[in-house]
C-alpha positions as CSV (number, residue, x, y, z in Angstrom):
1,M,-75.0,-40.9,45.7
2,R,-71.6,-42.0,44.4
3,L,-71.6,-44.4,41.5
4,D,-70.1,-47.8,42.1
5,P,-67.1,-48.0,39.7
6,K,-67.6,-51.7,39.3
7,K,-71.1,-50.9,38.1
8,R,-69.7,-48.4,35.6
9,A,-67.5,-51.1,34.3
10,Q,-70.5,-53.0,33.0
11,V,-71.5,-50.3,30.5
12,L,-69.6,-51.6,27.4
13,D,-70.4,-55.3,28.0
14,R,-74.1,-54.5,28.4
15,I,-74.1,-52.5,25.2
16,R,-72.6,-55.5,23.5
17,E,-75.0,-58.0,25.1
18,L,-77.9,-55.8,23.8
19,G,-76.6,-56.0,20.2
20,G,-74.7,-52.8,20.0
21,L,-75.6,-49.1,20.2
22,R,-79.0,-49.4,18.6
23,E,-82.0,-47.2,19.4
24,G,-82.9,-47.3,23.0
25,V,-79.9,-49.3,24.2
26,A,-78.2,-46.3,25.8
27,T,-81.4,-45.6,27.8
28,T,-81.6,-49.2,29.0
29,V,-78.0,-49.4,30.0
30,A,-78.3,-46.0,31.8
31,R,-81.2,-47.3,33.9
32,E,-79.4,-50.5,34.8
33,T,-76.1,-49.0,35.8
34,G,-76.9,-45.5,37.0
35,V,-74.6,-44.0,34.5
36,A,-75.9,-40.9,32.6
37,E,-77.4,-41.8,29.3
38,A,-75.2,-39.3,27.4
39,D,-72.2,-40.9,29.1
40,V,-73.3,-44.4,28.1
41,Y,-73.8,-43.2,24.5
42,G,-70.5,-41.4,24.5
43,A,-68.6,-44.5,25.7
44,G,-70.3,-46.9,23.3
45,S,-69.9,-44.7,20.2
46,F,-66.2,-44.7,20.7
47,Y,-65.8,-48.3,19.7
48,H,-66.2,-49.6,16.1
49,L,-67.8,-52.9,17.0
50,L,-70.4,-51.3,19.3
51,A,-71.1,-48.1,17.3
52,N,-71.9,-49.9,14.0
53,P,-73.8,-53.0,15.0
54,D,-75.3,-53.5,11.6
55,T,-72.0,-54.0,9.9
56,R,-71.6,-57.7,10.3
57,V,-68.5,-58.2,8.1
58,R,-65.4,-56.1,7.8
59,V,-62.4,-56.5,5.4
60,C,-59.0,-55.8,6.8
61,T,-57.1,-53.3,4.7
62,G,-53.9,-53.2,6.8
63,L,-50.7,-53.1,4.8
64,S,-50.1,-56.9,4.5
65,C,-53.7,-57.5,3.6
66,A,-53.7,-54.6,1.1
67,M,-50.6,-56.2,-0.5
68,A,-52.6,-59.4,-0.9
69,G,-55.5,-57.8,-2.6
70,A,-57.8,-56.7,0.3
71,H,-59.1,-53.6,-1.6
72,E,-60.0,-55.8,-4.6
73,L,-61.8,-58.2,-2.2
74,L,-63.7,-55.3,-0.6
75,N,-64.7,-53.8,-3.9
76,A,-66.0,-57.2,-5.1
77,A,-68.1,-57.6,-2.0
78,Q,-69.6,-54.2,-2.3
79,K,-70.4,-54.7,-6.0
80,A,-72.1,-57.9,-5.1
81,G,-74.3,-55.9,-2.7
82,L,-72.9,-57.5,0.4
83,P,-73.0,-55.2,3.5
84,T,-69.4,-54.7,4.5
85,E,-66.8,-52.1,5.2
86,E,-63.0,-51.9,5.6
87,C,-61.4,-52.1,9.0
88,S,-58.0,-51.8,10.6
89,C,-55.5,-54.7,11.0
90,L,-57.0,-58.0,12.3
91,A,-53.7,-59.5,13.4
92,A,-53.8,-62.0,10.6
93,C,-51.1,-60.5,8.5
94,D,-49.5,-63.9,7.9
95,R,-52.6,-65.2,6.2
96,P,-54.0,-62.4,4.2
97,P,-56.5,-61.1,3.2
98,A,-58.5,-61.4,6.4
99,V,-62.2,-60.8,7.0
100,L,-64.0,-60.3,10.3
101,R,-67.4,-61.9,10.5
102,E,-69.1,-60.8,13.7
103,R,-66.2,-61.3,16.1
104,D,-64.4,-64.2,14.4
105,T,-61.6,-63.7,11.9
106,L,-61.6,-65.6,8.7
107,V,-58.2,-65.8,6.8
108,E,-57.1,-66.2,3.2
109,V,-60.5,-65.2,2.0
110,S,-60.7,-64.9,-1.8
111,I,-63.0,-63.2,-4.3
112,D,-64.2,-66.7,-5.2
113,D,-65.3,-67.1,-1.6
114,V,-67.3,-63.9,-1.8
115,H,-69.0,-65.1,-5.0
116,R,-69.8,-68.5,-3.4
117,A,-71.4,-66.6,-0.4
118,G,-74.2,-65.9,-2.9
119,G,-75.1,-62.5,-1.4
120,D,-75.3,-63.8,2.1
121,W,-72.3,-63.1,4.4
122,T,-73.4,-65.8,6.9
123,Q,-72.5,-68.4,4.3
124,L,-68.9,-67.0,4.0
125,E,-66.3,-69.5,5.1
126,S,-62.5,-69.4,4.5
127,S,-62.0,-72.4,2.2
128,A,-58.3,-72.5,3.2
129,C,-58.7,-72.2,6.9
130,P,-61.8,-72.5,9.1
131,Q,-62.1,-69.8,11.7
132,L,-61.2,-72.0,14.6
133,D,-57.9,-73.0,13.0
134,W,-56.4,-69.5,13.0
135,V,-52.8,-70.6,13.7
136,G,-50.1,-69.8,11.2
137,A,-46.5,-70.7,10.5
138,V,-44.2,-70.6,13.5
139,G,-40.6,-71.6,14.0
140,P,-37.8,-72.2,13.8
141,A,-38.4,-76.0,14.2
142,D,-34.7,-77.0,14.3
143,V,-33.8,-75.1,17.5
144,D,-33.4,-76.9,20.9
145,A,-36.2,-76.0,23.2
146,E,-33.6,-75.1,25.8
147,G,-32.8,-72.1,23.7
148,L,-36.4,-70.8,23.5
149,A,-38.2,-68.8,26.2
150,I,-41.7,-69.5,24.8
151,N,-41.4,-72.3,22.2
152,L,-44.6,-72.0,20.3
153,L,-44.1,-75.5,19.0
154,G,-43.9,-77.0,22.5
155,E,-46.6,-78.9,24.2
156,P,-48.6,-76.9,26.8
157,G,-48.1,-77.9,30.4
158,Y,-50.4,-77.5,33.3
159,D,-48.4,-78.7,36.3
160,A,-48.0,-75.1,37.6
161,A,-44.3,-75.9,38.5
162,A,-43.2,-72.3,37.8
163,F,-46.0,-70.9,40.1
164,R,-44.9,-73.3,42.9
165,S,-41.4,-72.1,42.4
166,A,-42.4,-68.5,42.8
167,V,-44.3,-69.3,46.0
168,N,-41.3,-71.1,47.5
169,R,-38.8,-68.5,46.4
170,G,-40.6,-65.4,47.7
171,A,-41.5,-62.1,46.0
172,D,-38.1,-60.4,46.3
173,D,-36.3,-63.4,44.7
174,V,-38.8,-63.6,41.8
175,I,-38.4,-59.9,41.0
176,A,-34.6,-60.3,41.3
177,A,-34.7,-63.0,38.7
178,L,-36.7,-60.8,36.3
179,D,-34.1,-58.1,37.0
180,E,-31.2,-60.4,36.2
181,S,-33.0,-61.6,33.0
182,G,-33.2,-58.1,31.5
183,L,-36.7,-58.9,30.3
184,Q,-38.2,-55.8,28.6
185,G,-41.8,-55.2,27.7
186,R,-42.5,-57.0,24.4
187,G,-45.6,-55.0,23.6
188,G,-43.7,-52.1,22.1
189,A,-42.3,-49.8,24.8
190,G,-39.5,-52.1,25.9
191,F,-39.8,-51.0,29.5
192,P,-38.0,-53.3,32.0
193,A,-40.4,-55.7,33.6
194,A,-38.7,-55.9,37.0
195,I,-39.1,-52.1,37.5
196,K,-42.9,-52.4,36.8
197,W,-43.3,-55.3,39.2
198,R,-41.2,-53.6,41.9
199,A,-43.1,-50.3,41.6
200,V,-46.5,-52.1,42.2
201,R,-45.2,-54.2,45.1
202,G,-43.7,-51.1,46.8
203,Q,-47.1,-49.2,47.0
204,A,-48.6,-48.7,50.4
205,E,-52.1,-49.5,49.0
206,T,-52.6,-53.3,49.4
207,E,-55.6,-53.6,46.9
208,R,-53.8,-54.3,43.6
209,Y,-54.5,-55.7,40.2
210,V,-52.8,-57.5,37.4
211,V,-54.0,-56.7,33.8
212,L,-53.1,-58.5,30.6
213,N,-52.9,-56.4,27.5
214,A,-54.0,-58.7,24.7
215,D,-55.4,-55.9,22.5
216,E,-53.0,-56.6,19.7
217,G,-53.7,-54.2,16.9
218,E,-50.4,-52.9,15.5
219,P,-50.4,-53.6,11.7
220,G,-48.0,-56.3,10.9
221,T,-48.3,-57.9,14.4
222,F,-49.8,-61.2,15.3
223,K,-47.4,-62.8,17.8
224,D,-49.8,-62.5,20.8
225,R,-52.5,-64.3,18.8
226,E,-50.1,-67.2,18.2
227,T,-49.0,-67.3,21.8
228,M,-52.5,-67.4,23.2
229,L,-53.6,-70.1,20.7
230,R,-50.5,-72.3,21.1
231,R,-49.1,-71.6,24.6
232,P,-52.0,-70.2,26.7
233,D,-50.5,-72.2,29.6
234,L,-47.5,-69.8,29.8
235,V,-49.7,-66.7,29.7
236,I,-52.1,-67.9,32.4
237,E,-49.3,-69.2,34.7
238,G,-47.2,-66.0,34.2
239,L,-50.3,-63.9,35.2
240,A,-50.8,-66.1,38.3
241,I,-47.1,-65.7,39.3
242,A,-47.5,-61.9,38.9
243,A,-50.6,-61.8,41.0
244,H,-49.0,-63.9,43.8
245,V,-45.8,-61.8,43.8
246,L,-47.7,-58.5,43.9
247,G,-50.3,-59.5,46.3
248,A,-53.2,-59.2,43.8
249,R,-56.2,-61.5,43.9
250,D,-57.8,-60.4,40.6
251,V,-56.4,-60.7,37.1
252,Y,-58.2,-58.9,34.3
253,M,-57.5,-60.1,30.8
254,Y,-58.4,-57.6,28.0
255,L,-58.5,-59.5,24.7
256,R,-59.3,-57.5,21.6
257,G,-62.8,-58.0,20.3
258,E,-61.7,-59.8,17.2
259,F,-59.9,-62.6,19.1
260,G,-62.7,-65.1,19.4
261,A,-60.5,-68.2,18.9
262,A,-57.8,-66.9,21.3
263,W,-60.5,-66.2,23.9
264,R,-61.6,-69.8,23.8
265,A,-58.1,-71.1,24.1
266,M,-57.4,-68.9,27.1
267,E,-60.6,-70.0,28.8
268,A,-59.8,-73.6,28.3
269,A,-56.3,-73.0,29.8
270,V,-57.8,-71.5,33.0
271,E,-60.1,-74.5,33.3
272,R,-57.1,-76.9,32.9
273,F,-55.2,-75.2,35.7
274,A,-58.3,-75.5,37.9
275,D,-57.4,-74.5,41.5
276,A,-53.6,-74.5,41.1
277,F,-53.2,-70.8,41.8
278,D,-54.4,-70.4,45.4
279,G,-57.5,-68.3,44.8
280,V,-56.3,-66.1,42.0
281,R,-59.4,-65.0,40.1
282,F,-59.3,-64.6,36.3
283,H,-61.7,-62.2,34.6
284,F,-62.1,-62.0,30.8
285,H,-63.0,-58.7,29.1
286,P,-63.5,-58.2,25.4
287,G,-62.2,-55.2,23.5
288,H,-64.8,-53.5,21.2
289,G,-62.7,-52.3,18.3
290,A,-60.3,-49.5,19.1
291,Y,-56.5,-49.8,18.4
292,I,-55.8,-47.0,21.0
293,C,-56.7,-49.4,23.8
294,G,-53.4,-51.2,23.2
295,E,-52.0,-48.2,25.1
296,E,-52.0,-49.3,28.7
297,T,-53.9,-46.4,30.3
298,A,-56.5,-46.3,27.5
299,L,-57.0,-50.0,28.1
300,L,-57.6,-49.3,31.8
301,E,-60.2,-46.7,30.8
302,A,-62.0,-49.3,28.7
303,L,-62.0,-51.8,31.5
304,E,-63.7,-49.1,33.6
305,G,-66.4,-48.8,31.0
306,K,-65.3,-45.5,29.5
307,R,-64.0,-44.2,26.2
308,G,-60.5,-45.6,25.6
309,M,-58.6,-42.4,25.8
310,P,-55.0,-42.4,27.2
311,R,-54.4,-40.8,30.6
312,L,-51.8,-38.2,31.3
313,K,-48.7,-39.7,33.0
314,P,-47.6,-39.5,35.8
315,P,-49.1,-41.0,37.8
316,F,-48.3,-44.3,36.1
317,P,-50.5,-47.4,36.5
318,G,-48.1,-48.9,39.0
319,E,-49.3,-46.2,41.4
320,V,-52.8,-45.3,40.1
321,G,-54.1,-47.8,37.8
322,L,-57.4,-49.8,37.5
323,W,-60.0,-48.1,39.7
324,G,-57.3,-45.9,41.1
325,K,-55.3,-48.9,42.6
326,P,-51.7,-50.0,41.9
327,T,-51.8,-52.1,38.7
328,L,-49.4,-54.2,36.7
329,V,-50.1,-54.1,33.0
330,Q,-48.2,-56.5,30.9
331,N,-48.3,-57.6,27.2
332,V,-49.0,-61.3,26.3
333,E,-45.5,-62.1,25.1
334,T,-43.8,-60.4,28.1
335,I,-45.8,-62.4,30.7
336,A,-45.4,-65.6,28.8
337,C,-41.6,-65.4,29.3
338,V,-41.9,-65.4,33.1
339,P,-42.5,-69.1,33.8
340,S,-39.3,-70.1,31.8
341,I,-37.2,-67.4,33.5
342,L,-38.2,-68.8,37.0
343,Q,-37.5,-72.4,36.0
344,R,-34.3,-71.8,34.1
345,G,-32.9,-68.6,35.6
346,G,-32.5,-65.0,34.8
347,R,-28.9,-65.4,33.4
348,W,-30.1,-68.2,31.1
349,F,-32.7,-65.8,29.6
350,R,-30.3,-62.9,29.3
351,E,-27.7,-65.0,27.4
352,L,-30.3,-66.1,24.8
353,G,-30.2,-62.7,23.1
354,K,-27.8,-61.7,20.4
355,T,-27.4,-57.9,21.1
356,E,-30.0,-57.6,24.0
357,P,-31.4,-60.0,26.5
358,G,-33.7,-62.9,25.6
359,T,-35.4,-64.3,22.6
360,K,-38.0,-62.4,20.7
361,L,-41.2,-63.4,18.9
362,Y,-40.7,-61.7,15.5
363,N,-43.6,-61.5,13.0
364,V,-42.8,-61.2,9.3
365,S,-45.3,-60.8,6.5
366,G,-45.4,-59.4,3.0
367,D,-42.8,-60.5,0.5
368,V,-41.3,-63.5,2.2
369,E,-41.9,-67.2,1.3
370,R,-43.4,-68.3,4.7
371,P,-44.9,-65.4,6.6
372,G,-45.3,-66.2,10.3
373,T,-44.0,-65.9,13.9
374,Y,-40.4,-66.9,14.6
375,E,-38.7,-67.0,18.0
376,L,-35.2,-65.8,17.5
377,P,-32.4,-64.2,19.6
378,L,-33.2,-60.6,20.2
379,G,-31.0,-58.6,17.8
380,V,-31.1,-60.7,14.7
381,S,-30.9,-58.9,11.3
382,L,-33.7,-58.8,8.7
383,D,-31.8,-61.2,6.5
384,E,-31.7,-63.7,9.4
385,L,-35.4,-63.3,10.0
386,A,-36.2,-63.7,6.3
387,A,-34.0,-66.8,6.1
388,A,-36.1,-68.4,9.0
389,A,-39.2,-67.5,6.9
390,G,-37.9,-69.2,3.8
391,G,-36.3,-66.2,2.1
392,Y,-37.5,-63.2,0.2
393,R,-39.9,-63.1,-2.6
394,G,-38.3,-60.9,-5.2
395,T,-35.7,-58.3,-4.6
396,L,-35.9,-56.5,-1.2
397,R,-36.5,-52.8,-1.5
398,A,-37.9,-51.7,1.9
399,F,-39.2,-53.0,5.2
400,S,-41.2,-51.8,8.2
401,P,-39.2,-53.2,11.1
402,G,-41.6,-52.9,14.0
403,G,-45.2,-52.4,13.0
404,A,-46.8,-49.3,11.4
405,S,-45.4,-47.1,14.2
406,S,-41.8,-47.8,13.1
407,G,-41.9,-46.3,9.6
408,F,-39.9,-47.7,6.7
409,L,-36.2,-48.5,6.2
410,P,-34.4,-49.2,2.9
411,A,-32.7,-52.5,1.9
412,S,-29.4,-51.1,2.9
413,K,-30.4,-51.4,6.5
414,R,-31.0,-55.1,6.3
415,D,-28.1,-55.9,8.6
416,V,-29.2,-53.5,11.4
417,P,-30.0,-55.5,14.6
418,L,-33.8,-55.8,15.0
419,S,-33.5,-54.7,18.7
420,F,-34.6,-51.8,20.9
421,K,-31.3,-50.0,20.7
422,G,-30.3,-51.0,17.2
423,L,-33.4,-49.6,15.5
424,A,-33.6,-46.6,17.8
425,A,-30.1,-45.6,16.4
426,E,-31.7,-45.6,12.9
427,G,-34.5,-43.3,13.9
428,S,-36.9,-46.2,14.0
429,M,-38.1,-48.6,16.7
430,L,-38.5,-52.3,17.4
431,G,-42.0,-51.7,18.7
432,S,-44.0,-54.9,18.4
433,A,-41.5,-56.5,16.0
434,G,-44.1,-56.8,13.3
435,V,-41.9,-56.8,10.2
436,V,-43.4,-56.2,6.8
437,V,-41.2,-56.8,3.8
438,L,-41.7,-55.0,0.4
439,N,-39.9,-56.0,-2.8
440,D,-39.1,-53.7,-5.7
441,T,-42.4,-54.3,-7.4
442,R,-44.4,-52.6,-4.6
443,D,-45.7,-49.0,-4.8
444,L,-44.0,-47.5,-1.8
445,T,-46.2,-44.4,-1.6
446,A,-49.2,-46.6,-1.6
447,A,-47.7,-48.6,1.3
448,V,-47.0,-45.3,3.2
449,R,-50.6,-44.2,2.6
450,E,-52.0,-47.4,4.1
451,Q,-50.1,-46.7,7.3
452,L,-51.3,-43.1,7.4
453,V,-54.9,-44.0,6.8
454,F,-54.6,-46.5,9.7
455,F,-53.4,-43.9,12.2
456,E,-56.0,-41.3,11.0
457,R,-58.8,-43.8,11.5
458,E,-57.6,-45.0,14.9
459,S,-56.7,-41.7,16.5
460,C,-58.9,-41.2,19.6
461,G,-59.1,-37.5,18.9
462,Q,-58.2,-36.4,22.4
463,C,-55.0,-34.5,21.4
464,A,-55.3,-31.7,18.8
465,P,-51.8,-32.4,17.3
466,C,-52.8,-36.0,16.7
467,R,-56.4,-35.5,15.7
468,I,-55.5,-32.8,13.2
469,G,-52.0,-34.0,12.3
470,T,-53.0,-37.5,11.3
471,R,-55.4,-36.0,8.7
472,F,-52.9,-33.4,7.6
473,V,-50.1,-35.8,6.8
474,R,-52.5,-38.2,4.9
475,E,-53.9,-35.2,2.9
476,A,-50.4,-34.0,2.2
477,L,-49.5,-37.4,0.7
478,D,-52.7,-37.5,-1.3
479,G,-52.1,-34.0,-2.6
480,Y,-48.6,-35.0,-3.6
481,Q,-49.8,-38.1,-5.5
482,Q,-52.5,-36.1,-7.3
483,A,-50.2,-33.3,-8.3
484,R,-47.5,-35.8,-9.5
485,G,-50.1,-37.8,-11.4
486,A,-51.1,-34.5,-13.2
487,G,-47.4,-33.8,-14.1
488,R,-47.1,-30.8,-11.8
489,N,-43.9,-31.8,-10.1
490,G,-43.2,-28.4,-8.4
491,A,-46.7,-28.3,-7.0
492,S,-46.5,-32.0,-5.9
493,R,-43.4,-31.4,-3.8
494,S,-44.9,-28.3,-2.2
495,K,-47.6,-30.4,-0.7
496,L,-45.1,-32.1,1.5
497,A,-43.2,-29.0,2.6
498,Q,-44.9,-28.7,6.0
499,V,-44.9,-32.4,6.9
500,A,-41.6,-32.3,9.0
501,D,-43.0,-29.4,11.1
502,V,-46.3,-31.0,11.7
503,A,-44.6,-34.3,12.6
504,W,-42.5,-32.4,15.2
505,E,-45.6,-30.9,16.7
506,M,-47.3,-34.3,16.8
507,N,-44.4,-35.8,18.5
508,E,-44.1,-33.0,21.1
509,G,-47.8,-32.5,21.8
510,S,-49.4,-35.9,21.8
511,I,-50.2,-37.7,25.0
512,C,-49.5,-41.2,23.8
513,G,-47.4,-43.0,21.2
514,L,-50.0,-43.0,18.5
515,G,-49.6,-39.3,17.7
516,Q,-45.9,-39.4,18.3
517,A,-45.3,-42.2,15.8
518,A,-48.1,-41.6,13.2
519,P,-46.2,-39.5,10.8
520,L,-43.1,-41.7,10.8
521,A,-44.3,-43.8,7.8
522,L,-44.1,-40.7,5.6
523,T,-41.1,-38.9,7.1
524,S,-39.0,-42.0,7.1
525,A,-40.0,-42.8,3.5
526,M,-39.1,-39.2,2.5
527,E,-35.7,-39.6,4.1
528,H,-34.7,-42.9,2.8
529,F,-36.5,-42.9,-0.6
530,P,-36.2,-39.3,-1.9
531,S,-36.7,-40.4,-5.5
532,E,-40.3,-41.2,-4.6
533,F,-40.9,-37.7,-3.5
534,S,-38.5,-35.3,-5.3
535,G,-37.1,-37.1,-8.3
536,G,-33.7,-37.5,-6.5
537,K,-31.7,-40.7,-5.8
538,D,-32.7,-43.1,-3.0
539,H,-30.4,-43.5,-0.1
540,E,-30.0,-47.2,-0.6
């Protein structure tokens, strides 16, 4: 008897409801769903938050949190006997260090907070910011709202005017407006939105789905968090427009498991709109702790109750997506731009950009005065972004321009447009526009290592070049640091001799972007900061 795929999709949620992958849980879920017990266990063990249910608190050791003392906080907690472990980025880079308690993120947690917990993590609160007030600094505040596509400081609206406009204009006109706007995917890939929408609408299969990718996990990135907390109206209305245009009845929203506050904000927005969207059904699904599920096909696998491993492409989700049906997958920021484009026009949006169409939600953290999310014309420079964030702290030495996947650039590149094409020309990428700034007091090799550890931890293991390569490049850097610390300079450099070849193999042989981008933190640092690795002069 063929297993109902919708039944299979219940596997991960049932494991969560039963308290994680404890003894006997896989057996129970297998009996309930008809999925083989080994398959249930294999799916559940893939996700951090399900596989380790007894770990109630996790300390983020992403780059921005590490720069703010996360490792010292972790050590203090462990010395105090508190059960905790480190975890990957929690999308709170603007308010570090961050701690995950159950599935809510606490920000600006200090060692004093740990001591006040008195050995009981349930007593831990963030003295600076309660968990439900997870919003950070946004701006700029002095820009006319007519020049902003999202406007994080604006008042949410629930009149569904943009949806009604889409209904009146018709599907072809809506897609034409997206085409004219030049809107590109804001999740990292930069793929034109209109092409995605047109591909789904053009399929012969009439059962279609719309999926929201809100599994924000790229280190340095927290723009989707702010958008869902401050402007959930735009996200929900954008999804409803997409569903209407593409002939989909069901919208599946995949929110990362650590986004408890954002989940509540989005639920409230759906309720505020009530029946405004003519029968469009919204379904909420939690992530369970796996960065790789930010890749669209891995996300679809997770929605189907499986291990979040990327699929081979083609076919693309627009042809064969969720449960084998045509599916539009869009990032939070991308879909939030749609209502404004319909109300103000595609040309209006296109002309907002500096070097490429539209505004962009830039995140900036690290050594700036006011870390936060700033909506600026796409193509501003680092100096312009830093100015919006109150300026640099100390003397700029390096920056990561687009999340961990973008590597590092030197201060001499501070005038390069932070855009898709501008950064690609420098061998980097805009990615998620999660900018991390490092001044000249920072240990660059330590920063590189944080990024390498992240990718090694989050590799799904499906591709041998990625599974082996992420460990190799991290071990190569560790070997270099150990040899250099022992004064064996020749030996230290030899540890890095094969990194370029391994990076090439990872780029050519990995299915998804994780393996392709993982070594860039090290290879870019070796290129731009040779003095850190060979005793030469930096290219600054």
